[in-house]
mmCIF file of the N, C-alpha and C atoms, coordinates in Angstrom:
data_MODEL
# 
_entry.id   MODEL 
# 
loop_
_atom_site.group_PDB 
_atom_site.id 
_atom_site.type_symbol 
_atom_site.label_atom_id 
_atom_site.label_alt_id 
_atom_site.label_comp_id 
_atom_site.label_asym_id 
_atom_site.label_entity_id 
_atom_site.label_seq_id 
_atom_site.pdbx_PDB_ins_code 
_atom_site.Cartn_x 
_atom_site.Cartn_y 
_atom_site.Cartn_z 
_atom_site.occupancy 
_atom_site.B_iso_or_equiv 
_atom_site.pdbx_formal_charge 
_atom_site.auth_seq_id 
_atom_site.auth_comp_id 
_atom_site.auth_asym_id 
_atom_site.auth_atom_id 
_atom_site.pdbx_PDB_model_num 
ATOM 1   N N  . MET A 1 1  ? 105.969 83.302  115.533 1.00 0.00 ? 1  MET A N  1 
ATOM 2   C CA . MET A 1 1  ? 105.770 82.086  114.770 1.00 0.00 ? 1  MET A CA 1 
ATOM 3   C C  . MET A 1 1  ? 104.284 81.910  114.480 1.00 0.00 ? 1  MET A C  1 
ATOM 4   N N  . LYS A 1 2  ? 103.966 81.549  113.245 1.00 0.00 ? 2  LYS A N  1 
ATOM 5   C CA . LYS A 1 2  ? 102.573 81.393  112.859 1.00 0.00 ? 2  LYS A CA 1 
ATOM 6   C C  . LYS A 1 2  ? 102.004 80.080  113.385 1.00 0.00 ? 2  LYS A C  1 
ATOM 7   N N  . LYS A 1 3  ? 100.732 80.119  113.726 1.00 0.00 ? 3  LYS A N  1 
ATOM 8   C CA . LYS A 1 3  ? 100.070 78.915  114.200 1.00 0.00 ? 3  LYS A CA 1 
ATOM 9   C C  . LYS A 1 3  ? 99.764  78.011  113.011 1.00 0.00 ? 3  LYS A C  1 
ATOM 10  N N  . GLN A 1 4  ? 100.085 76.736  113.151 1.00 0.00 ? 4  GLN A N  1 
ATOM 11  C CA . GLN A 1 4  ? 99.806  75.783  112.092 1.00 0.00 ? 4  GLN A CA 1 
ATOM 12  C C  . GLN A 1 4  ? 98.479  75.106  112.381 1.00 0.00 ? 4  GLN A C  1 
ATOM 13  N N  . PHE A 1 5  ? 97.679  74.929  111.344 1.00 0.00 ? 5  PHE A N  1 
ATOM 14  C CA . PHE A 1 5  ? 96.366  74.321  111.487 1.00 0.00 ? 5  PHE A CA 1 
ATOM 15  C C  . PHE A 1 5  ? 96.422  72.855  111.101 1.00 0.00 ? 5  PHE A C  1 
ATOM 16  N N  . GLN A 1 6  ? 95.689  72.045  111.843 1.00 0.00 ? 6  GLN A N  1 
ATOM 17  C CA . GLN A 1 6  ? 95.600  70.632  111.513 1.00 0.00 ? 6  GLN A CA 1 
ATOM 18  C C  . GLN A 1 6  ? 94.230  70.336  110.945 1.00 0.00 ? 6  GLN A C  1 
ATOM 19  N N  . ILE A 1 7  ? 94.223  69.666  109.790 1.00 0.00 ? 7  ILE A N  1 
ATOM 20  C CA . ILE A 1 7  ? 92.983  69.253  109.154 1.00 0.00 ? 7  ILE A CA 1 
ATOM 21  C C  . ILE A 1 7  ? 93.067  67.750  108.933 1.00 0.00 ? 7  ILE A C  1 
ATOM 22  N N  . LEU A 1 8  ? 92.138  67.018  109.534 1.00 0.00 ? 8  LEU A N  1 
ATOM 23  C CA . LEU A 1 8  ? 92.104  65.555  109.451 1.00 0.00 ? 8  LEU A CA 1 
ATOM 24  C C  . LEU A 1 8  ? 93.435  64.940  109.857 1.00 0.00 ? 8  LEU A C  1 
ATOM 25  N N  . GLY A 1 9  ? 94.049  65.499  110.891 1.00 0.00 ? 9  GLY A N  1 
ATOM 26  C CA . GLY A 1 9  ? 95.285  64.951  111.414 1.00 0.00 ? 9  GLY A CA 1 
ATOM 27  C C  . GLY A 1 9  ? 96.540  65.349  110.664 1.00 0.00 ? 9  GLY A C  1 
ATOM 28  N N  . ARG A 1 10 ? 96.416  66.159  109.625 1.00 0.00 ? 10 ARG A N  1 
ATOM 29  C CA . ARG A 1 10 ? 97.581  66.612  108.854 1.00 0.00 ? 10 ARG A CA 1 
ATOM 30  C C  . ARG A 1 10 ? 97.720  68.118  109.000 1.00 0.00 ? 10 ARG A C  1 
ATOM 31  N N  . ILE A 1 11 ? 98.952  68.583  108.954 1.00 0.00 ? 11 ILE A N  1 
ATOM 32  C CA . ILE A 1 11 ? 99.199  70.017  109.065 1.00 0.00 ? 11 ILE A CA 1 
ATOM 33  C C  . ILE A 1 11 ? 98.966  70.649  107.697 1.00 0.00 ? 11 ILE A C  1 
ATOM 34  N N  . ALA A 1 12 ? 98.086  71.627  107.647 1.00 0.00 ? 12 ALA A N  1 
ATOM 35  C CA . ALA A 1 12 ? 97.746  72.295  106.396 1.00 0.00 ? 12 ALA A CA 1 
ATOM 36  C C  . ALA A 1 12 ? 98.814  73.335  106.057 1.00 0.00 ? 12 ALA A C  1 
ATOM 37  N N  . PRO A 1 13 ? 99.160  73.461  104.778 1.00 0.00 ? 13 PRO A N  1 
ATOM 38  C CA . PRO A 1 13 ? 100.121 74.502  104.392 1.00 0.00 ? 13 PRO A CA 1 
ATOM 39  C C  . PRO A 1 13 ? 99.496  75.888  104.510 1.00 0.00 ? 13 PRO A C  1 
ATOM 40  N N  . ASN A 1 14 ? 100.338 76.899  104.637 1.00 0.00 ? 14 ASN A N  1 
ATOM 41  C CA . ASN A 1 14 ? 99.837  78.262  104.721 1.00 0.00 ? 14 ASN A CA 1 
ATOM 42  C C  . ASN A 1 14 ? 99.219  78.661  103.388 1.00 0.00 ? 14 ASN A C  1 
ATOM 43  N N  . PRO A 1 15 ? 98.125  79.409  103.414 1.00 0.00 ? 15 PRO A N  1 
ATOM 44  C CA . PRO A 1 15 ? 97.506  79.829  102.155 1.00 0.00 ? 15 PRO A CA 1 
ATOM 45  C C  . PRO A 1 15 ? 98.428  80.776  101.388 1.00 0.00 ? 15 PRO A C  1 
ATOM 46  N N  . LYS A 1 16 ? 98.406  80.652  100.071 1.00 0.00 ? 16 LYS A N  1 
ATOM 47  C CA . LYS A 1 16 ? 99.237  81.496  99.216  1.00 0.00 ? 16 LYS A CA 1 
ATOM 48  C C  . LYS A 1 16 ? 98.347  82.276  98.275  1.00 0.00 ? 16 LYS A C  1 
ATOM 49  N N  . LEU A 1 17 ? 98.708  83.527  98.035  1.00 0.00 ? 17 LEU A N  1 
ATOM 50  C CA . LEU A 1 17 ? 97.979  84.356  97.087  1.00 0.00 ? 17 LEU A CA 1 
ATOM 51  C C  . LEU A 1 17 ? 98.560  84.103  95.707  1.00 0.00 ? 17 LEU A C  1 
ATOM 52  N N  . THR A 1 18 ? 97.818  83.418  94.871  1.00 0.00 ? 18 THR A N  1 
ATOM 53  C CA . THR A 1 18 ? 98.310  83.113  93.535  1.00 0.00 ? 18 THR A CA 1 
ATOM 54  C C  . THR A 1 18 ? 98.132  84.319  92.627  1.00 0.00 ? 18 THR A C  1 
ATOM 55  N N  . VAL A 1 19 ? 98.754  84.257  91.466  1.00 0.00 ? 19 VAL A N  1 
ATOM 56  C CA . VAL A 1 19 ? 98.666  85.360  90.509  1.00 0.00 ? 19 VAL A CA 1 
ATOM 57  C C  . VAL A 1 19 ? 97.225  85.545  90.043  1.00 0.00 ? 19 VAL A C  1 
ATOM 58  N N  . SER A 1 20 ? 96.535  84.454  89.800  1.00 0.00 ? 20 SER A N  1 
ATOM 59  C CA . SER A 1 20 ? 95.147  84.571  89.334  1.00 0.00 ? 20 SER A CA 1 
ATOM 60  C C  . SER A 1 20 ? 94.247  85.134  90.426  1.00 0.00 ? 20 SER A C  1 
ATOM 61  N N  . ALA A 1 21 ? 94.484  84.768  91.682  1.00 0.00 ? 21 ALA A N  1 
ATOM 62  C CA . ALA A 1 21 ? 93.683  85.320  92.773  1.00 0.00 ? 21 ALA A CA 1 
ATOM 63  C C  . ALA A 1 21 ? 93.965  86.801  92.958  1.00 0.00 ? 21 ALA A C  1 
ATOM 64  N N  . ALA A 1 22 ? 95.215  87.204  92.807  1.00 0.00 ? 22 ALA A N  1 
ATOM 65  C CA . ALA A 1 22 ? 95.560  88.620  92.920  1.00 0.00 ? 22 ALA A CA 1 
ATOM 66  C C  . ALA A 1 22 ? 94.920  89.415  91.790  1.00 0.00 ? 22 ALA A C  1 
ATOM 67  N N  . PHE A 1 23 ? 94.926  88.863  90.582  1.00 0.00 ? 23 PHE A N  1 
ATOM 68  C CA . PHE A 1 23 ? 94.302  89.541  89.438  1.00 0.00 ? 23 PHE A CA 1 
ATOM 69  C C  . PHE A 1 23 ? 92.790  89.656  89.633  1.00 0.00 ? 23 PHE A C  1 
ATOM 70  N N  . ALA A 1 24 ? 92.161  88.599  90.136  1.00 0.00 ? 24 ALA A N  1 
ATOM 71  C CA . ALA A 1 24 ? 90.714  88.628  90.376  1.00 0.00 ? 24 ALA A CA 1 
ATOM 72  C C  . ALA A 1 24 ? 90.364  89.643  91.455  1.00 0.00 ? 24 ALA A C  1 
ATOM 73  N N  . LEU A 1 25 ? 91.155  89.691  92.518  1.00 0.00 ? 25 LEU A N  1 
ATOM 74  C CA . LEU A 1 25 ? 90.905  90.658  93.585  1.00 0.00 ? 25 LEU A CA 1 
ATOM 75  C C  . LEU A 1 25 ? 91.067  92.088  93.083  1.00 0.00 ? 25 LEU A C  1 
ATOM 76  N N  . ALA A 1 26 ? 92.101  92.326  92.289  1.00 0.00 ? 26 ALA A N  1 
ATOM 77  C CA . ALA A 1 26 ? 92.317  93.663  91.742  1.00 0.00 ? 26 ALA A CA 1 
ATOM 78  C C  . ALA A 1 26 ? 91.190  94.051  90.796  1.00 0.00 ? 26 ALA A C  1 
ATOM 79  N N  . SER A 1 27 ? 90.702  93.113  90.006  1.00 0.00 ? 27 SER A N  1 
ATOM 80  C CA . SER A 1 27 ? 89.608  93.403  89.081  1.00 0.00 ? 27 SER A CA 1 
ATOM 81  C C  . SER A 1 27 ? 88.318  93.718  89.830  1.00 0.00 ? 27 SER A C  1 
ATOM 82  N N  . ILE A 1 28 ? 88.041  92.938  90.861  1.00 0.00 ? 28 ILE A N  1 
ATOM 83  C CA . ILE A 1 28 ? 86.807  93.146  91.634  1.00 0.00 ? 28 ILE A CA 1 
ATOM 84  C C  . ILE A 1 28 ? 86.847  94.495  92.340  1.00 0.00 ? 28 ILE A C  1 
ATOM 85  N N  . LEU A 1 29 ? 88.006  94.901  92.847  1.00 0.00 ? 29 LEU A N  1 
ATOM 86  C CA . LEU A 1 29 ? 88.104  96.168  93.562  1.00 0.00 ? 29 LEU A CA 1 
ATOM 87  C C  . LEU A 1 29 ? 88.159  97.362  92.615  1.00 0.00 ? 29 LEU A C  1 
ATOM 88  N N  . SER A 1 30 ? 88.645  97.169  91.408  1.00 0.00 ? 30 SER A N  1 
ATOM 89  C CA . SER A 1 30 ? 88.823  98.306  90.509  1.00 0.00 ? 30 SER A CA 1 
ATOM 90  C C  . SER A 1 30 ? 87.498  98.805  89.936  1.00 0.00 ? 30 SER A C  1 
ATOM 91  N N  . VAL A 1 31 ? 86.526  97.924  89.758  1.00 0.00 ? 31 VAL A N  1 
ATOM 92  C CA . VAL A 1 31 ? 85.249  98.332  89.158  1.00 0.00 ? 31 VAL A CA 1 
ATOM 93  C C  . VAL A 1 31 ? 84.500  99.331  90.047  1.00 0.00 ? 31 VAL A C  1 
ATOM 94  N N  . PRO A 1 32 ? 84.284  99.062  91.349  1.00 0.00 ? 32 PRO A N  1 
ATOM 95  C CA . PRO A 1 32 ? 83.593  100.065 92.171  1.00 0.00 ? 32 PRO A CA 1 
ATOM 96  C C  . PRO A 1 32 ? 84.384  101.362 92.316  1.00 0.00 ? 32 PRO A C  1 
ATOM 97  N N  . VAL A 1 33 ? 85.704  101.268 92.378  1.00 0.00 ? 33 VAL A N  1 
ATOM 98  C CA . VAL A 1 33 ? 86.522  102.478 92.485  1.00 0.00 ? 33 VAL A CA 1 
ATOM 99  C C  . VAL A 1 33 ? 86.371  103.319 91.220  1.00 0.00 ? 33 VAL A C  1 
ATOM 100 N N  . PHE A 1 34 ? 86.368  102.670 90.064  1.00 0.00 ? 34 PHE A N  1 
ATOM 101 C CA . PHE A 1 34 ? 86.175  103.381 88.803  1.00 0.00 ? 34 PHE A CA 1 
ATOM 102 C C  . PHE A 1 34 ? 84.815  104.076 88.765  1.00 0.00 ? 34 PHE A C  1 
ATOM 103 N N  . ILE A 1 35 ? 83.775  103.396 89.223  1.00 0.00 ? 35 ILE A N  1 
ATOM 104 C CA . ILE A 1 35 ? 82.431  103.982 89.216  1.00 0.00 ? 35 ILE A CA 1 
ATOM 105 C C  . ILE A 1 35 ? 82.367  105.179 90.154  1.00 0.00 ? 35 ILE A C  1 
ATOM 106 N N  . VAL A 1 36 ? 82.922  105.052 91.353  1.00 0.00 ? 36 VAL A N  1 
ATOM 107 C CA . VAL A 1 36 ? 82.891  106.157 92.321  1.00 0.00 ? 36 VAL A CA 1 
ATOM 108 C C  . VAL A 1 36 ? 83.670  107.354 91.802  1.00 0.00 ? 36 VAL A C  1 
ATOM 109 N N  . LEU A 1 37 ? 84.851  107.120 91.245  1.00 0.00 ? 37 LEU A N  1 
ATOM 110 C CA . LEU A 1 37 ? 85.649  108.232 90.725  1.00 0.00 ? 37 LEU A CA 1 
ATOM 111 C C  . LEU A 1 37 ? 84.996  108.877 89.515  1.00 0.00 ? 37 LEU A C  1 
ATOM 112 N N  . SER A 1 38 ? 84.357  108.080 88.682  1.00 0.00 ? 38 SER A N  1 
ATOM 113 C CA . SER A 1 38 ? 83.654  108.641 87.523  1.00 0.00 ? 38 SER A CA 1 
ATOM 114 C C  . SER A 1 38 ? 82.474  109.501 87.963  1.00 0.00 ? 38 SER A C  1 
ATOM 115 N N  . LEU A 1 39 ? 81.726  109.034 88.957  1.00 0.00 ? 39 LEU A N  1 
ATOM 116 C CA . LEU A 1 39 ? 80.609  109.826 89.470  1.00 0.00 ? 39 LEU A CA 1 
ATOM 117 C C  . LEU A 1 39 ? 81.089  111.113 90.128  1.00 0.00 ? 39 LEU A C  1 
ATOM 118 N N  . ALA A 1 40 ? 82.178  111.053 90.866  1.00 0.00 ? 40 ALA A N  1 
ATOM 119 C CA . ALA A 1 40 ? 82.733  112.246 91.511  1.00 0.00 ? 40 ALA A CA 1 
ATOM 120 C C  . ALA A 1 40 ? 83.190  113.242 90.447  1.00 0.00 ? 40 ALA A C  1 
ATOM 121 N N  . ASP A 1 41 ? 83.817  112.757 89.400  1.00 0.00 ? 41 ASP A N  1 
ATOM 122 C CA . ASP A 1 41 ? 84.263  113.622 88.314  1.00 0.00 ? 41 ASP A CA 1 
ATOM 123 C C  . ASP A 1 41 ? 83.070  114.278 87.623  1.00 0.00 ? 41 ASP A C  1 
ATOM 124 N N  . TRP A 1 42 ? 82.023  113.504 87.378  1.00 0.00 ? 42 TRP A N  1 
ATOM 125 C CA . TRP A 1 42 ? 80.841  114.012 86.691  1.00 0.00 ? 42 TRP A CA 1 
ATOM 126 C C  . TRP A 1 42 ? 80.077  115.019 87.544  1.00 0.00 ? 42 TRP A C  1 
ATOM 127 N N  . LEU A 1 43 ? 80.021  114.789 88.867  1.00 0.00 ? 43 LEU A N  1 
ATOM 128 C CA . LEU A 1 43 ? 79.274  115.672 89.744  1.00 0.00 ? 43 LEU A CA 1 
ATOM 129 C C  . LEU A 1 43 ? 80.006  116.991 90.047  1.00 0.00 ? 43 LEU A C  1 
ATOM 130 N N  . PHE A 1 44 ? 81.307  116.936 90.241  1.00 0.00 ? 44 PHE A N  1 
ATOM 131 C CA . PHE A 1 44 ? 82.026  118.096 90.725  1.00 0.00 ? 44 PHE A CA 1 
ATOM 132 C C  . PHE A 1 44 ? 82.777  118.868 89.652  1.00 0.00 ? 44 PHE A C  1 
ATOM 133 N N  . LEU A 1 45 ? 82.852  118.359 88.451  1.00 0.00 ? 45 LEU A N  1 
ATOM 134 C CA . LEU A 1 45 ? 83.559  119.093 87.396  1.00 0.00 ? 45 LEU A CA 1 
ATOM 135 C C  . LEU A 1 45 ? 82.670  119.442 86.236  1.00 0.00 ? 45 LEU A C  1 
# 
């Protein structure tokens, strides 16, 4: 069972990953991966 957090005397709902947050996270992670793979391709091929 997950621990419930109390904020100002009220139980806070569990955090949810929204579609926009998932898209932002994927975008932020894809840029460095693209750069690393492009550099590896350029250096080794």
